[in-house]
LOVOSE-159795 format. One record per atom (N, C-alpha, C, O): residue number from 1; x, y, z. Coordinates in Angstrom, 1 decimal. Atoms other than C-alpha are relative to their C-alpha. Last residue first. Layout:
<recs>
<rec NUM; <X; Y; Z>> ...
</recs>
This chain:
<recs>
<rec 92; <1.2; -1.0; 0.9>> <rec 92; <-22.6; 41.1; -33.7>> <rec 92; <0.0; 1.5; 0.7>> <rec 92; <-0.8; 2.4; 0.3>> <rec 91; <0.1; -0.6; -0.8>> <rec 91; <-19.3; 39.1; -32.9>> <rec 91; <-1.4; 1.0; -0.6>> <rec 91; <-1.4; 1.6; -1.7>> <rec 90; <0.8; -1.2; 0.4>> <rec 90; <-18.4; 36.5; -34.9>> <rec 90; <0.2; 0.1; 1.3>> <rec 90; <0.8; -0.7; 2.2>> <rec 89; <1.5; 0.1; -0.3>> <rec 89; <-16.1; 33.8; -33.3>> <rec 89; <-0.8; 1.2; -0.6>> <rec 89; <-0.4; 2.2; 0.0>> <rec 88; <0.5; -1.1; -0.4>> <rec 88; <-12.3; 33.4; -35.1>> <rec 88; <-2.2; 0.2; 0.3>> <rec 88; <-3.1; 0.0; -0.6>> <rec 87; <0.8; -0.4; 1.3>> <rec 87; <-11.6; 29.8; -36.3>> <rec 87; <-0.5; 1.4; 1.5>> <rec 87; <-1.0; 1.2; 2.7>> <rec 86; <1.5; -0.2; -0.8>> <rec 86; <-9.3; 28.8; -34.1>> <rec 86; <-0.2; 0.9; -1.2>> <rec 86; <0.4; 1.6; -2.0>> <rec 85; <0.4; -0.6; 1.3>> <rec 85; <-6.0; 26.9; -36.2>> <rec 85; <-1.7; 0.9; 1.3>> <rec 85; <-2.6; 0.1; 1.8>> <rec 84; <0.6; 0.4; -0.2>> <rec 84; <-3.0; 25.5; -33.9>> <rec 84; <-0.9; 0.7; -1.4>> <rec 84; <-0.4; 1.0; -2.5>> <rec 83; <0.8; -0.9; 1.1>> <rec 83; <0.1; 25.6; -34.1>> <rec 83; <-0.8; -0.6; 0.5>> <rec 83; <-0.7; -1.6; 1.3>> <rec 82; <0.3; -1.5; -0.7>> <rec 82; <3.3; 24.0; -31.9>> <rec 82; <-1.8; 0.9; -0.9>> <rec 82; <-1.7; 2.1; -1.1>> <rec 81; <0.0; 0.1; -1.3>> <rec 81; <3.4; 20.6; -33.6>> <rec 81; <-0.9; 0.9; 1.1>> <rec 81; <-2.0; 0.8; 1.7>> <rec 80; <1.5; 1.3; -0.1>> <rec 80; <3.1; 21.5; -36.7>> <rec 80; <-0.5; 0.0; 1.2>> <rec 80; <-1.4; 0.6; 1.6>> <rec 79; <0.4; -0.3; -1.2>> <rec 79; <6.7; 23.5; -36.2>> <rec 79; <-1.7; 0.1; 0.2>> <rec 79; <-2.3; 0.8; 0.9>> <rec 78; <-1.0; 0.3; -1.5>> <rec 78; <9.6; 21.5; -37.8>> <rec 78; <-1.7; 0.4; 1.3>> <rec 78; <-2.0; -0.2; 2.3>> <rec 77; <0.1; 1.7; -1.4>> <rec 77; <6.5; 20.1; -39.9>> <rec 77; <1.2; 0.3; 0.6>> <rec 77; <1.7; -0.6; 1.1>> <rec 76; <1.1; 0.2; 0.2>> <rec 76; <5.7; 24.1; -42.1>> <rec 76; <0.0; -1.8; 2.0>> <rec 76; <-0.4; -2.1; 3.1>> <rec 75; <0.2; -0.6; -1.2>> <rec 75; <9.1; 24.1; -41.7>> <rec 75; <-0.8; 0.6; 0.9>> <rec 75; <-0.5; 1.1; 1.9>> <rec 74; <-1.2; -0.3; -0.8>> <rec 74; <9.8; 21.9; -44.3>> <rec 74; <-0.1; 0.8; 1.5>> <rec 74; <0.3; 0.4; 2.6>> <rec 73; <-0.3; 1.4; -0.5>> <rec 73; <7.5; 22.5; -46.5>> <rec 73; <-0.2; -0.8; 1.4>> <rec 73; <-1.2; -1.2; 2.1>> <rec 72; <-0.1; 0.8; 1.2>> <rec 72; <7.8; 26.5; -47.1>> <rec 72; <-0.6; -1.7; 0.9>> <rec 72; <-1.0; -1.8; 2.0>> <rec 71; <0.1; 0.9; -0.7>> <rec 71; <7.6; 29.6; -45.4>> <rec 71; <-0.6; -1.3; -0.5>> <rec 71; <-1.8; -1.4; -0.8>> <rec 70; <-1.1; 0.6; -1.2>> <rec 70; <8.8; 32.8; -46.8>> <rec 70; <0.2; -1.3; 0.1>> <rec 70; <1.2; -1.8; -0.2>> <rec 69; <-2.3; 0.4; 0.7>> <rec 69; <6.5; 33.7; -48.3>> <rec 69; <0.9; 0.2; 0.2>> <rec 69; <1.4; 1.3; 0.3>> <rec 68; <-1.0; -1.2; -0.6>> <rec 68; <3.0; 32.6; -46.5>> <rec 68; <1.2; 0.2; -0.7>> <rec 68; <2.1; -0.6; -0.8>> <rec 67; <-0.2; -0.5; 1.3>> <rec 67; <0.9; 29.7; -48.8>> <rec 67; <0.3; 1.2; 0.5>> <rec 67; <-0.2; 2.1; -0.2>> <rec 66; <-1.2; 0.1; 0.5>> <rec 66; <3.0; 27.3; -46.7>> <rec 66; <-0.2; 1.1; -1.0>> <rec 66; <0.6; 1.5; -1.9>> <rec 65; <-0.7; -1.8; 0.6>> <rec 65; <0.6; 29.3; -44.1>> <rec 65; <1.2; -1.1; -0.8>> <rec 65; <2.2; -1.2; -0.1>> <rec 64; <-0.6; -1.3; 0.6>> <rec 64; <-1.9; 26.8; -45.0>> <rec 64; <0.7; 1.0; -0.2>> <rec 64; <0.6; 1.9; -1.0>> <rec 63; <-0.6; 0.9; 1.2>> <rec 63; <-1.1; 23.3; -43.5>> <rec 63; <-0.3; 1.2; -1.1>> <rec 63; <0.5; 1.3; -2.1>> <rec 62; <-1.9; -0.3; -0.5>> <rec 62; <-2.3; 25.2; -39.9>> <rec 62; <0.5; -1.0; -2.1>> <rec 62; <0.5; -2.2; -1.8>> <rec 61; <-0.3; 0.6; -0.3>> <rec 61; <-6.6; 25.3; -41.3>> <rec 61; <1.8; 0.4; 0.3>> <rec 61; <2.3; 1.5; -0.1>> <rec 60; <0.8; 1.1; -0.3>> <rec 60; <-8.6; 27.6; -42.1>> <rec 60; <0.5; -1.5; 0.3>> <rec 60; <-0.3; -2.4; 0.3>> <rec 59; <-0.6; 0.3; 0.5>> <rec 59; <-6.5; 31.1; -41.2>> <rec 59; <-0.9; -1.1; 0.3>> <rec 59; <-1.5; -1.2; 1.4>> <rec 58; <0.0; 1.2; -1.1>> <rec 58; <-8.3; 33.7; -41.0>> <rec 58; <0.7; -1.0; -0.9>> <rec 58; <0.9; -0.9; -2.1>> <rec 57; <1.0; 0.7; -0.8>> <rec 57; <-8.9; 36.6; -43.5>> <rec 57; <1.0; -1.3; 0.3>> <rec 57; <1.9; -1.7; -0.3>> <rec 56; <1.5; 1.2; -0.1>> <rec 56; <-6.7; 37.1; -46.5>> <rec 56; <-1.0; -0.5; 1.1>> <rec 56; <-1.6; -1.5; 0.9>> <rec 55; <0.2; -0.3; 0.3>> <rec 55; <-4.9; 40.2; -45.9>> <rec 55; <-1.1; -0.5; -0.7>> <rec 55; <-2.2; 0.0; -1.1>> <rec 54; <0.9; -1.3; -0.3>> <rec 54; <-5.0; 40.5; -42.3>> <rec 54; <-0.4; 0.1; -1.7>> <rec 54; <-1.3; 0.8; -1.9>> <rec 53; <1.3; -0.1; -0.7>> <rec 53; <-3.6; 36.8; -42.3>> <rec 53; <-1.2; 1.6; -0.1>> <rec 53; <-2.4; 1.6; 0.0>> <rec 52; <0.6; 0.0; 0.6>> <rec 52; <-1.2; 37.8; -45.1>> <rec 52; <-1.0; -1.0; 0.4>> <rec 52; <-1.7; -1.7; -0.4>> <rec 51; <0.4; -0.7; 1.2>> <rec 51; <0.2; 40.7; -43.4>> <rec 51; <-0.9; -1.3; -0.5>> <rec 51; <-2.0; -0.9; -0.4>> <rec 50; <0.4; -1.0; -0.8>> <rec 50; <0.8; 38.3; -39.8>> <rec 50; <-1.1; 0.6; -1.5>> <rec 50; <-2.2; 0.3; -1.7>> <rec 49; <1.0; 0.6; -0.6>> <rec 49; <2.2; 35.3; -41.6>> <rec 49; <-1.5; 1.2; 0.4>> <rec 49; <-2.7; 1.1; 0.2>> <rec 48; <0.9; 0.4; 1.4>> <rec 48; <4.4; 38.0; -43.5>> <rec 48; <-1.3; -0.7; 0.1>> <rec 48; <-2.3; -0.4; -0.5>> <rec 47; <0.9; -0.6; 0.4>> <rec 47; <5.2; 39.4; -39.9>> <rec 47; <-0.5; 0.2; -1.3>> <rec 47; <-1.3; 1.1; -1.7>> <rec 46; <1.0; -0.2; -1.1>> <rec 46; <6.6; 36.5; -38.7>> <rec 46; <-1.2; 0.6; -0.3>> <rec 46; <-2.3; 0.1; -0.2>> <rec 45; <0.7; 0.1; 0.1>> <rec 45; <9.0; 36.1; -41.6>> <rec 45; <-1.3; -0.7; 0.9>> <rec 45; <-2.0; -1.7; 0.7>> <rec 44; <0.8; 0.1; 2.2>> <rec 44; <10.0; 39.2; -41.2>> <rec 44; <-0.9; -1.2; 0.0>> <rec 44; <-2.1; -1.0; 0.2>> <rec 43; <1.1; -1.2; 0.1>> <rec 43; <10.3; 38.7; -37.2>> <rec 43; <-0.4; 0.5; -1.4>> <rec 43; <-1.5; 0.7; -1.9>> <rec 42; <-0.1; -1.5; -0.9>> <rec 42; <12.4; 35.5; -37.5>> <rec 42; <-1.6; 0.6; 0.0>> <rec 42; <-2.7; 0.2; -0.3>> <rec 41; <0.5; -0.5; 0.1>> <rec 41; <10.9; 31.4; -37.9>> <rec 41; <0.6; 1.9; 0.8>> <rec 41; <0.4; 2.4; 1.9>> <rec 40; <0.0; -0.2; 1.9>> <rec 40; <12.9; 29.1; -38.8>> <rec 40; <-0.8; 1.4; 0.3>> <rec 40; <-0.5; 2.2; -0.5>> <rec 39; <-0.8; 0.5; 0.4>> <rec 39; <11.3; 27.1; -35.1>> <rec 39; <0.6; 0.4; -1.1>> <rec 39; <0.5; -0.5; -2.0>> <rec 38; <-1.0; 0.7; 0.6>> <rec 38; <8.9; 29.2; -33.6>> <rec 38; <1.1; -0.2; -0.8>> <rec 38; <1.7; 0.8; -1.2>> <rec 37; <-0.5; 1.3; -0.6>> <rec 37; <8.1; 30.5; -29.9>> <rec 37; <0.4; -1.1; -1.1>> <rec 37; <1.1; -2.0; -0.8>> <rec 36; <0.0; 0.7; -2.0>> <rec 36; <9.4; 34.0; -29.9>> <rec 36; <0.0; -1.6; -0.6>> <rec 36; <1.0; -2.2; -0.9>> <rec 35; <-2.3; -0.5; 0.1>> <rec 35; <9.2; 35.0; -33.9>> <rec 35; <0.6; -0.7; 1.4>> <rec 35; <1.3; -1.7; 1.5>> <rec 34; <-0.8; 0.7; 0.6>> <rec 34; <5.8; 34.0; -33.5>> <rec 34; <1.2; -0.5; -0.2>> <rec 34; <1.9; -1.5; -0.2>> <rec 33; <0.2; 2.1; -0.9>> <rec 33; <5.2; 35.1; -30.1>> <rec 33; <0.4; -0.4; -1.3>> <rec 33; <1.4; -1.1; -1.1>> <rec 32; <-1.0; -0.7; -0.9>> <rec 32; <6.4; 39.5; -31.8>> <rec 32; <-0.2; -2.2; 0.1>> <rec 32; <0.5; -3.0; -0.5>> <rec 31; <-1.0; -0.1; 1.3>> <rec 31; <4.2; 38.9; -35.5>> <rec 31; <1.5; -0.8; 1.8>> <rec 31; <2.4; -1.7; 1.7>> <rec 30; <-0.3; -1.2; 0.6>> <rec 30; <1.3; 38.6; -32.5>> <rec 30; <1.0; -0.2; -1.1>> <rec 30; <0.6; -1.3; -1.6>> <rec 29; <-1.2; 0.4; 0.0>> <rec 29; <-0.7; 34.8; -32.8>> <rec 29; <0.7; 1.9; -0.2>> <rec 29; <0.4; 2.6; -1.3>> <rec 28; <-0.3; -1.0; -1.0>> <rec 28; <-4.4; 35.5; -32.8>> <rec 28; <1.1; -0.2; 0.6>> <rec 28; <1.0; -0.3; 1.8>> <rec 27; <1.2; -1.1; -0.4>> <rec 27; <-5.5; 33.9; -35.8>> <rec 27; <-0.2; 0.6; 0.8>> <rec 27; <-1.1; 1.3; 0.9>> <rec 26; <-0.4; -0.6; 0.6>> <rec 26; <-2.1; 31.4; -36.0>> <rec 26; <-1.2; 1.5; -0.1>> <rec 26; <-0.7; 2.6; -0.2>> <rec 25; <1.3; -0.3; 1.1>> <rec 25; <-3.3; 30.3; -33.0>> <rec 25; <0.9; 0.9; -0.7>> <rec 25; <1.5; 1.8; -0.1>> <rec 24; <0.5; -2.0; 0.9>> <rec 24; <0.2; 29.0; -31.1>> <rec 24; <-1.2; -0.5; -0.6>> <rec 24; <-1.5; -1.6; -1.0>> <rec 23; <-0.5; -0.7; 1.2>> <rec 23; <-0.4; 25.8; -29.1>> <rec 23; <0.1; 1.0; -1.1>> <rec 23; <-0.8; 1.5; -1.8>> <rec 22; <1.7; -0.6; 0.7>> <rec 22; <-0.4; 25.9; -25.2>> <rec 22; <0.5; 0.3; -1.9>> <rec 22; <1.3; 1.1; -2.4>> <rec 21; <-1.3; 0.2; 2.3>> <rec 21; <2.9; 23.0; -24.0>> <rec 21; <-2.2; 0.7; 0.5>> <rec 21; <-3.2; 0.3; 1.1>> <rec 20; <0.7; -0.5; 0.1>> <rec 20; <3.2; 23.7; -19.3>> <rec 20; <-0.1; 0.4; -1.8>> <rec 20; <0.7; 1.1; -2.4>> <rec 19; <0.6; -0.7; 0.4>> <rec 19; <6.2; 22.2; -19.0>> <rec 19; <-1.3; 0.6; -0.3>> <rec 19; <-1.4; 0.1; -1.4>> <rec 18; <0.5; -0.5; 1.5>> <rec 18; <6.7; 19.3; -17.4>> <rec 18; <-0.8; 0.8; 0.1>> <rec 18; <-1.8; 0.8; 0.8>> <rec 17; <-0.9; -0.6; 0.3>> <rec 17; <7.2; 19.3; -13.4>> <rec 17; <0.9; 0.0; -1.6>> <rec 17; <2.0; 0.3; -1.8>> <rec 16; <-0.2; -1.4; -0.4>> <rec 16; <4.1; 18.9; -12.5>> <rec 16; <1.5; 0.8; -0.1>> <rec 16; <1.8; 2.0; 0.1>> <rec 15; <0.6; -0.1; 1.1>> <rec 15; <3.7; 15.6; -14.3>> <rec 15; <0.1; 1.6; 0.5>> <rec 15; <0.1; 2.5; -0.3>> <rec 14; <-0.6; -0.8; 1.4>> <rec 14; <7.2; 14.5; -12.7>> <rec 14; <-1.6; 0.7; -0.8>> <rec 14; <-1.3; 1.1; -1.9>> <rec 13; <-1.1; -1.6; 0.7>> <rec 13; <5.2; 16.1; -9.7>> <rec 13; <1.8; -0.6; -0.6>> <rec 13; <2.9; 0.0; -0.4>> <rec 12; <0.7; -1.2; -0.5>> <rec 12; <2.2; 13.9; -9.5>> <rec 12; <1.4; 1.2; -0.3>> <rec 12; <1.7; 2.1; -1.0>> <rec 11; <0.5; -0.5; 1.4>> <rec 11; <4.4; 10.5; -10.9>> <rec 11; <-0.9; 1.5; -0.2>> <rec 11; <-1.0; 1.9; -1.4>> <rec 10; <-0.9; -0.4; 1.1>> <rec 10; <6.3; 10.3; -8.0>> <rec 10; <-0.6; 0.9; -1.2>> <rec 10; <-0.4; 2.0; -1.7>> <rec 9; <-0.4; -0.6; 0.3>> <rec 9; <3.1; 10.5; -6.0>> <rec 9; <1.5; 0.5; -0.9>> <rec 9; <1.8; 1.6; -1.4>> <rec 8; <1.0; -1.2; 0.1>> <rec 8; <1.4; 8.3; -7.1>> <rec 8; <0.4; 1.2; -0.1>> <rec 8; <0.2; 2.0; -1.1>> <rec 7; <0.0; 0.3; 1.3>> <rec 7; <4.5; 5.7; -6.9>> <rec 7; <-1.3; 1.4; -0.8>> <rec 7; <-1.2; 2.0; -1.9>> <rec 6; <-1.2; -0.6; 1.2>> <rec 6; <5.0; 6.8; -3.4>> <rec 6; <-0.2; -0.1; -1.5>> <rec 6; <-0.2; 1.0; -2.0>> <rec 5; <0.5; -1.6; -0.5>> <rec 5; <0.9; 5.7; -2.5>> <rec 5; <1.4; 1.2; -0.7>> <rec 5; <1.3; 2.1; -1.5>> <rec 4; <0.8; -0.5; 1.5>> <rec 4; <1.5; 2.7; -4.7>> <rec 4; <-0.4; 1.1; 0.8>> <rec 4; <-1.2; 1.8; 0.2>> <rec 3; <-0.6; 0.4; 1.2>> <rec 3; <4.9; 1.7; -2.2>> <rec 3; <-1.2; 0.7; -1.1>> <rec 3; <-0.8; 1.5; -2.0>> <rec 2; <-1.1; -1.4; 0.3>> <rec 2; <3.0; 2.5; 0.8>> <rec 2; <0.2; 0.0; -1.7>> <rec 2; <-0.5; 0.4; -2.6>> <rec 1; <1.0; -1.1; 0.6>> <rec 1; <-0.4; 0.0; 0.0>> <rec 1; <1.7; 1.1; -0.1>> <rec 1; <2.0; 1.7; -1.1>> 
</recs>
């Protein structure tokens, strides 16, 4: 019984020590957030992502990121797990 409690406590401590993961939303992230959190994306590419979003509307999927100037399939794959696309809620 005591060994089971120790095991559960150890698992809890390990879980608490892991960093929290929150995917970066392509439809709301700032250029600064994109440049800081994505691999291979500096401020110039991050600004292109934001400009694309402003010119073309919200991203429909993460795959659409390759339509941004300077973003290719390899760069997308490096960052895919860090990204999400939330559809903006309409306000009346």
